[in-house]
C-alpha positions in Angstrom: -4.9 -6.9 13.5 -6.7 -9.0 11.0 -8.6 -5.4 11.0 -5.7 -3.2 10.4 -4.5 -4.8 7.7 -8.0 -5.1 5.7 -7.9 -1.3 5.9 -4.8 -0.7 5.3 -4.7 -2.8 1.7 -8.2 -0.9 1.2 -6.2 2.5 1.7 -3.9 1.3 -0.8 -6.4 0.3 -3.3 -7.5 4.0 -3.1 -4.3 5.8 -3.7 -3.8 3.4 -6.2 -7.0 4.2 -8.3 -5.6 7.9 -7.3 -2.4 7.7 -8.3 -3.1 5.6 -11.3 -4.4 8.3 -13.2 -0.6 10.4 -13.0 1.9 8.6 -14.8 4.7 10.7 -13.0 3.3 9.3 -9.9 3.1 6.1 -10.8 6.6 5.4 -9.6 6.8 6.9 -6.5 3.4 4.5 -5.8 4.7 1.6 -6.1 7.8 2.6 -3.5 4.9 3.0 -1.6 3.5 -0.6 -2.3 7.0 -2.0 -1.8 6.7 -0.2 2.0 3.9 -0.9 3.4 4.6 -5.0 2.1 7.4 -5.0 3.9 5.7 -3.2 6.9 2.4 -5.7 7.1 5.2 -8.8 6.8 7.4 -7.5 9.3 3.6 -7.2 11.6 2.7 -10.8 10.5 5.8 -12.1 10.9 6.3 -10.8 14.7 
């Protein structure tokens, strides 16, 4: 469980580095981060 959370966090950081170079996709990436953090919080609380 902890390993999967760490891997998903690393993947999120990787995508952030890639998408940060494109201003158009920054808004979309912010939505992805919000969804990802929500899912992680739901997994932790359950």
